[in-house]
N, C-alpha and C positions, 0 to 999 in steps of 0.2 A: 875268371869269373865275369861275365856280364849278362846280369838278369834283367836288363832294362825292357821296357815295354815298347811296343812299337806307337803307341799314341801318348801325345803328351797331355798335361792338364793344366788349365789357367788358374793360378793362384794370386793370393793377395796378402799382404803383411800390413797391418795398421801401424802407424807411428802417432802415439798419444801424448798430447800435453796434460797431464792430469792435474786434478784439483786435490791436494792431499787432504785424504779423509772425507771428502764428500762423494759418496756412492752415487746419489742422483745424478750429478753433474758429469760423472765419469761414464755411468752407464748411457747417459744421452749422447756424450760426445763419441763414444765406441759405437753407438748404433748410427749416427750420422755418417761415419766413416765406413763402417761397414757396408751401409746402403750405398755409399759412393762406389765401393770397390765392386759390388754387385751389380752396378749398372754397366760396368765394363765386361760383364759375362764371366766373372771367375766362378768356379767350383769349390774352392777352397779359401777361407777367410780366417785369418790368424790374428787374434787381440794378444796384446802382451802381458806379460808377468804382472800380476796386481793390477789387472785392468779396472777394478771396481773401485780401488784406494789409492794407487801410487805407493811410494815407500819411502820413509825417513825415519829417524828417531823423534816420532812425534806421537804424542798419547792419542791423538784423536784416530790413528789407524787402529787402535784396540776396539773402537766402535765401529768398525766397518766389517767385522768378521760376519760372514753369512753362511747359513745352512747350506747343504748341497742341492737343495731344491728351492733356495731363495731367489733372489732379484736377480743375481748375476746368471745364474742357470736359465731364468726365464728368458732372459736377454738372447743368451746363446741358442735355446731350442726355438724361440720365435724367429730368429735371423735364419736360422737353418731351415725351417717350414717356409718362410716367406720367399726365402731365394733358392730353395732347392740346392743347398749347398753344405759342404762341411765346415764346422765352425769350431775353433779351439782357442784357449786362453785360460789363465790361471787366477785364481782368487783366494783371500784367505777363508779358509772354510771350517766350520765346526762340526764334527761328527757326533754321533750320538754317544760316544764314549767322552765327549768333553774336549778332546784333544783338537787344537786347530793345527792345519797344514796348510801349505802352500800348494794347493791342488790344481792340476791342469788337468781340464776335462776337452775331451773329442766329442762334438755332436754332429750327427746327422739328421737330416729330416724325419727320420724313423725313431730317433730317441738317442741316448747316451751310447756311444761306442767304447768308451773306456775312460780311465783315470791314471794320472801319475802323481805322486806326492813328491815334491823336490827332496832330493836326499839329504843336504845339509844347508842350513840356513846361512847367509852371508851376513858377517859382521853385525849391524844392529838389527837385522832380520831376526836373529835369535831372540829377540823380545815378543815376537808375535807369532811364532809357530815353532813345531819341533820337527825333528827328521823322519824323512820318508823310507821306506824300505823295499818298494816293488822294482821291477826291471825297467819300467818305463816304455813297455812295448803294448802297442794298443792295436788291435784288430779292426781295419777299416774295409769290409768286404773282402776281396781277396788280397788286400795290401797290409803289410805289417808297417805300423808307424812308430817312429821312436820319439820319445819327447825328452827335450833337455831345456832348462830354463837357466840362465844367466851364467853363473860360474859353474853350473853343470858342464857348459861348455869349457871349463877350463880344466876339467879334470879326468885323468886316465881312467879313473873307474867308471866314468860314464860311457867312454869310448868301449871299454871292455864288456859291458852289459847289452849294446845294442850293435856291435861292430859286425858288419856282414849277415846281419839279422834282419835289416829293415829296408823297406823300399822308399822311405821318406823319412826326414827328421823335421818334426813340427815344435815351435817353442817361441819363446821371446825373453827378453830381459828387461831389468830395470836397473841399470848400471850408473852409478853416479861418479862425479869427477872427484880430483884431487883438490882440496881447497887450496885457495892462492895466500896461504900464510906466508909469514917471514920465516927464512929469507926466501923472497919470491922468486929469485933466480933459480933456486934450488926446486921449490915446489911446483913452479911452472914447467920445469925440465920433467919431474915426475908426470905431471899431467899430460903432457904430449906423449910420453910413454904409455900411460893409462890409457888414453883415448885410442892409440894404434892398436893397444891389446884387445880392448873392446870390439874392434872391427875384426882383427884377425882371429880372434879365437872363435867366431861365427864362420868366417869365411874358409878357415883351415879344416874346421870340423867334418866337413864332407869328406876331406881326403883322408880322414883318419878312419872314418865310419864306412864309407863307401855308398853313399846315398844323398840325394839332394837335401837343402834345407831351405824352410821357410822360417824366417825370424821376424817376429814383431819387436816393438821396441817402445820407449818414452822419449819425451824431449822437454825442453823448457827448464826453468830455473827451480832450486830447492833450497830452502833454508829451514834448519831445524837445531836443536841443541845437539851437543856432543855427550856421549855416556861417559860419566865420572870425570868430566874436563868442563873447565868455565869456559871455554872457547865456544864460539858458535860455528856451525857448519854454514857455509855459503857456497852454493856450487851450481851443478846442472847436471841434467841426465845425458848421458853420452850419445844416446840415440843409435841410428843404424838400421832402421828396419830394411830388410835386405831378402833376396832370393838368390841361392847358390846352386849351382849344378854338381852333380857328383864328382866332378874333376877338380871343384873348388873355384869355378869362374863364377864371378859376381854377375848376375844376369840383371839385377835391379836393386837400388840402393837409395837411401833417404837420408842426406846429412842433417845433423841435429838444427843447423842453421836455417834448413828449410822448412822448420817447424812441424806441426802435426800435419798429417796428410797418409797417402798409401803409396804403396809400390805394387807393380803388378808384373807378373812374368809367367811364362811356360817352362815347366819342368817335365821331364821324363822319369816318372818312377821306376825303381828296380834297383836290385843290389850289384854292385861292381866292386871290383878288386880295390881296396883302398891304395890311395898313392904313397901314404905314409904308415911306417910302423909305428906301434905303440911304444913310448918311451918308459925306460924303467925308473918311473918317478910318480909322486903324486900328481904334480901339476903338469898341464900341458904346455904352460907359457909362464913367464916371470911375470910376479904380481908388483913389484915394486915395493920400496921400503915402508912407506906409510901403510898402503893396503894390507901388507904382510903383517906389521903391527897391530892396526885395526881388526884384522881377522882374528888374532889371538886374544886381545884383552876384550873386544866387544862379544866375543862368544862367551865368555865367563859371565860378563855383567848381563847379556841379554837373558840367559838361562835363569838367572836370578830374577830379572825383571819379568819374564814370563811367569814364573811360579807364583809371584806377588800380583800381578795385574790380570793376567789372562786366566788362570785357574780360579781363581776366587770368585771372579766376576760371572763367567759362564753363560754371559749374554750374546746374543747376535744380533746383527744390524736389523734383522726382521722383526725384532722383538721390541722395536722402539729405539735402538742406540744409533740411528742413523743421524 
């Protein structure tokens, strides 16, 4: 199977250095980077996961939740119209039913094309939003676009829902490092593996799905509390804004040490036969001991924290919580 089109499209992925909990600062930074991308003639601009807030175990994030038609959506629609481009990205979104989701929207100059809610929150993300249940496929004209966010790039269930069904994968991550705790010789070794997985999970995703990938990311340092632990988390976002073709070849990439910026490349949309079979497992890649432990215990903590802090407040940033 080779359903690729004859024409390529010029695309860009943003790498943001977020200010945790500051919606205004983050939207301004995203707008500046998106404008920079548009100056290069791109037709698709991808903002990262949590582009309006960043992510960590920080109570200020609870005050960055926005309605579907709030400041984050206004930025995306304005960018799409201004630059005659398709714009995508995810933010913490409270719907009319009161639930908060990590909602990825894809927007064209004509309006919202579709939405995908991330299926499973990762670690302390459980504090701020609940699971989604859609298939993650959005129609963009005559193209089918699959959406994946961060550890959705790590799971076989993501591959199964969009494999050989989409012409392009659009998404982003907010992936943090393994902290340099004692014994540092061990945690530093784990971080090397974690960093490699962050990059490889995106690069290889196209080979499981059979379509090009546009992936936006975060960079910079992060410091926050650790759920149910006396330790402080100090680390950084893994970064890796990248553009990958359907065969898993990286066309453009930005390292975290390069800081905030954009990557630009040309992809040929279309379904191709995936190079890799889907493994008979939950995860596509090994997570490492500390991420595996954090995935389990922070999931329990996060669901309780969400019930206490997110359900009872019921406010969004547009109601004065910025």
